[in-house]
C-alpha positions, -999 to 999 in steps of 0.1 A, spaced: -209 -83 673 -201 -107 702 -168 -93 714 -159 -121 737 -126 -136 726 -122 -112 697 -92 -88 692 -91 -50 693 -63 -27 681 -63 7 698 -40 35 686 -30 62 711 -38 36 737 -11 46 762 -32 73 778 -65 92 778 -94 80 757 -74 52 742 -64 38 776 -101 40 787 -112 21 756 -86 -6 761 -97 -11 797 -133 -14 788 -129 -38 759 -105 -59 779 -130 -61 808 -155 -74 782 -134 -103 771 -114 -89 742 -77 -95 734 -60 -61 732 -33 -47 710 -22 -13 723 -3 11 700 13 43 710 42 65 701 54 66 737 70 34 750 67 40 788 29 45 789 25 17 764 43 -7 786 24 5 816 -10 -2 799 0 -36 787 12 -46 822 -20 -34 837 -41 -54 813 -20 -85 816 -22 -83 854 -60 -83 851 -59 -115 830 -62 -100 795 -41 -113 766 -24 -81 754 6 -68 735 20 -33 729 33 -20 696 52 13 694 38 30 663 36 64 647 2 64 628 14 91 604 37 65 589 18 39 567 46 13 571 43 15 609 5 10 607 11 -20 585 36 -34 610 10 -29 637 -15 -50 618 11 -76 611 20 -78 648 -17 -81 658 -25 -108 633 8 -126 642 -2 -128 678 -40 -132 677 -47 -144 641 -74 -118 634 -85 -83 643 -122 -76 648 -121 -40 661 -99 -11 652 -100 22 671 -81 49 653 -77 70 684 -42 86 683 -44 124 680 -27 157 687 -37 193 689 -24 228 689 -39 263 688 -33 293 666 -54 315 642 -51 302 606 -31 333 595 -5 324 621 -5 286 616 28 274 601 29 249 573 47 225 597 19 229 622 -6 220 594 15 190 583 20 177 619 -16 179 628 -30 165 596 -4 137 594 -15 123 627 -52 133 631 -63 127 596 -38 105 578 -36 83 609 -72 72 605 -68 70 567 -38 47 572 -58 26 597 -87 21 573 -64 14 544 -46 -13 562 -72 -30 584 -103 -28 562 -91 -55 537 -83 -78 567 -118 -74 581 -134 -78 547 -115 -111 543 -126 -122 578 -163 -113 570 -165 -94 603 -151 -62 618 -157 -27 632 -136 4 625 -140 33 648 -121 66 645 -119 94 671 -129 128 656 -142 155 680 -170 180 684 -145 200 663 -154 177 635 -190 190 636 -185 227 640 -156 251 642 -141 273 669 -115 300 663 -78 294 668 -81 257 661 -79 256 623 -57 227 617 -74 205 643 -109 215 629 -99 206 594 -84 173 604 -114 163 625 -140 174 599 -120 151 576 -123 122 600 -160 126 602 -162 127 564 -140 96 562 -160 75 585 -194 87 573 -184 78 537 -170 45 549 -202 36 567 -222 43 535 -198 24 513 -200 -7 536 -238 -5 539 -242 -3 501 -219 -33 497 -238 -53 522 -205 -57 541 -203 -74 574 -178 -47 585 -192 -17 604 -179 18 610 -184 44 637 -171 78 646 -164 92 681 -170 129 686 -160 137 721 -165 169 739 -143 179 769 -124 148 782 -98 149 808 -68 139 787 -33 151 781 -39 162 744 -29 198 754 5 183 760 8 165 727 37 185 714 59 166 738 62 139 711 68 162 682 100 160 662 123 189 671 127 201 635 89 203 630 83 218 665 108 246 657 84 259 631 55 261 655 42 297 658 31 309 693 4 336 692 -14 355 720 -48 345 706 -37 308 704 -23 308 739 -54 324 753 -77 298 736 -53 269 747 -55 280 783 -93 281 781 -93 247 765 -69 233 791 -92 243 819 -122 229 801 -105 195 796 -93 193 832 -130 196 842 -141 172 815 -154 136 814 -132 108 828 -117 90 798 -126 57 813 -163 67 807 -158 68 770 -149 31 767 -185 19 773 -197 42 745 -173 25 721 -184 -9 732 -220 -1 727 -213 11 692 -195 -21 683 -221 -44 699 -251 -26 686 -238 -12 653 -242 25 662 -224 51 640 -225 83 659 -208 83 694 -213 116 712 -199 120 747 -218 153 751 -249 151 730 -261 186 740 -230 201 724 -241 187 690 -271 211 690 -246 237 678 -245 219 645 -283 225 642 -277 262 647 -250 260 620 -274 243 596 -301 268 603 -278 298 596 -268 281 563 -305 277 553 -314 312 564 -282 327 548 -272 346 579 -240 350 599 -230 325 626 -231 339 661 -211 312 678 
């Protein structure tokens, strides 16, 4: 795809990976629609992009709500007439062993991390099909390829995102569609996802279960993310996937080798050691 003059919609675009994607796509000539649940960072990103000469708008949206994703699409098409790239990037995370994960923790995580991309595909795919051009990317995680302890809800959601996008890619290919799909599986990136409960509804957050094991893992993850890749370095990987029709986007390819170990243990019928 020649992205010059085309339009990209990026959810979770107010910070972290989403903001990095917005900056990169804008720098390569795209119009940008930034969506986020937080108004202040949303306004900040739009102001930054406009100051650099990019045509951009911000739309406050909760991706767990289908009607808000539809309103996002309507706003994007209303301003720019078409949408050629969708990045389903909004996501949250929390940590607890499965036995101590509350139903509200499950719902909150899956509603955003899995239903968000499902809503995005449901709303934007028909638009792109009608245009005869488009690319849908969703942010999963290395947690979508293999599982760590104390991250059950997140693991389930991100495995679902990988399955969603892999199936979509095959569906589109079999249909000879001009729309393409890709999945981003980042390793440690220096974002504020460990702080994602700041936007959680109080009634749901009250059901969150704090555990010693979950806190220990979260502290380890927090340190790992703080030392991780700059989120601005992820944007060029997304651009490459869009331009060159790549499906898998791995920020830390060496980490994916764990999936080979996992497949080997399955074939050899033995217990996982990591």
